[in-house]
DOFITOR-894907 format. One record per residue (C-alpha): residue in three letters; z negated, y negated, x. Coordinates in nm, 4 decimals, always signed. Example, Ala and Ser with C-alpha at 12.3 -4.5 7.8 and 13.67 -1.06 7.14 Angstrom:
# DOFITOR-894907
{node "ALA", {-0.7800, +0.4500, +1.2300}}
{node "SER", {-0.7140, +0.1060, +1.3670}}
# end
This chain:
# DOFITOR-894907
{node "MET", {+2.5898, -1.4897, -4.0623}}
{node "ASP", {+2.3221, -1.2507, -4.2308}}
{node "PRO", {+1.9743, -1.4008, -4.1910}}
{node "HIS", {+1.8636, -1.0607, -4.0833}}
{node "ALA", {+2.1007, -1.0240, -3.8243}}
{node "LEU", {+1.9859, -1.4027, -3.6967}}
{node "ILE", {+1.6317, -1.2373, -3.6758}}
{node "ALA", {+1.7329, -0.9621, -3.4797}}
{node "LEU", {+1.9306, -1.1774, -3.2383}}
{node "SER", {+1.6448, -1.4103, -3.2136}}
{node "GLN", {+1.4117, -1.0987, -3.1586}}
{node "ALA", {+1.6547, -0.9577, -2.8832}}
{node "TRP", {+1.6604, -1.2973, -2.7031}}
{node "THR", {+1.2758, -1.3394, -2.7069}}
{node "ASP", {+1.2365, -0.9941, -2.5582}}
{node "SER", {+1.5012, -1.0501, -2.3073}}
{node "ILE", {+1.3297, -1.3778, -2.1826}}
{node "GLY", {+0.9942, -1.1864, -2.1737}}
{node "LEU", {+1.1472, -0.9115, -1.9566}}
{node "ILE", {+1.3126, -1.1577, -1.7210}}
{node "PHE", {+0.9962, -1.3618, -1.6867}}
{node "THR", {+0.8006, -1.0321, -1.6130}}
{node "TRP", {+1.0480, -0.8858, -1.3566}}
{node "VAL", {+1.1825, -1.1978, -1.1759}}
{node "ILE", {+0.8731, -1.4099, -1.1882}}
{node "LEU", {+0.5347, -1.2443, -1.2697}}
{node "LEU", {+0.5705, -0.9503, -1.0524}}
{node "PRO", {+0.6668, -1.0935, -0.7587}}
{node "VAL", {+0.4041, -1.3731, -0.7765}}
{node "VAL", {+0.1418, -1.0934, -0.8213}}
{node "ALA", {+0.2942, -0.9118, -0.5186}}
{node "THR", {+0.3051, -1.2164, -0.3011}}
{node "ILE", {-0.0791, -1.2856, -0.3735}}
{node "CYS", {-0.1745, -0.9398, -0.3101}}
{node "VAL", {-0.0080, -0.9756, +0.0495}}
{node "ILE", {-0.1451, -1.2962, +0.1100}}
{node "VAL", {-0.4803, -1.1790, +0.0119}}
{node "SER", {-0.4534, -0.8525, +0.2508}}
{node "ILE", {-0.3569, -1.0617, +0.5266}}
{node "ILE", {-0.6395, -1.3115, +0.4953}}
{node "SER", {-0.8713, -1.0212, +0.4651}}
{node "GLY", {-0.7424, -0.8625, +0.7728}}
{node "ARG", {-0.7636, -1.1633, +0.9771}}
{node "GLY", {-1.1362, -1.1830, +0.8533}}
{node "ASP", {-1.1896, -0.8277, +0.9519}}
{node "LYS", {-1.0591, -0.8710, +1.3044}}
{node "ALA", {-1.2520, -1.1769, +1.3674}}
{node "VAL", {-1.5609, -0.9834, +1.2873}}
{node "ASP", {-1.4597, -0.6957, +1.5059}}
{node "ASP", {-1.3779, -0.9686, +1.7864}}
{node "GLU", {-1.7507, -1.0832, +1.7523}}
{node "ARG", {-1.9054, -0.7317, +1.7556}}
{node "ALA", {-1.6732, -0.6067, +2.0672}}
{node "GLY", {-1.8806, -0.4283, +2.3402}}
{node "ARG", {-2.1565, -0.3055, +2.0925}}
{node "TRP", {-2.2398, +0.0652, +2.0384}}
{node "GLY", {-2.0953, +0.1236, +2.3929}}
{node "ARG", {-1.7332, -0.0087, +2.3146}}
{node "LYS", {-1.5848, -0.2137, +2.5735}}
{node "PRO", {-1.3080, -0.4705, +2.5456}}
{node "PRO", {-0.9730, -0.3776, +2.6920}}
{node "PRO", {-0.9432, -0.5181, +3.0566}}
{node "GLY", {-0.8564, -0.8526, +3.0489}}
{node "ARG", {-0.9565, -0.9392, +2.7176}}
{node "GLU", {-1.2991, -1.0731, +2.7647}}
# end
């Protein structure tokens, strides 16, 4: 086998492994982290809103006091 072909084959495998890592592992992890951060942030915002309920003329819905 030609040494240049072996290097090209090695580069192709390296590129393939990099792409598989990026699309199959890295992007889903980043997306999952973004979803988790937004859920935690939403829960915190809701807690603050629940604390401030009734201020500025807003009343909580009936049965939720």
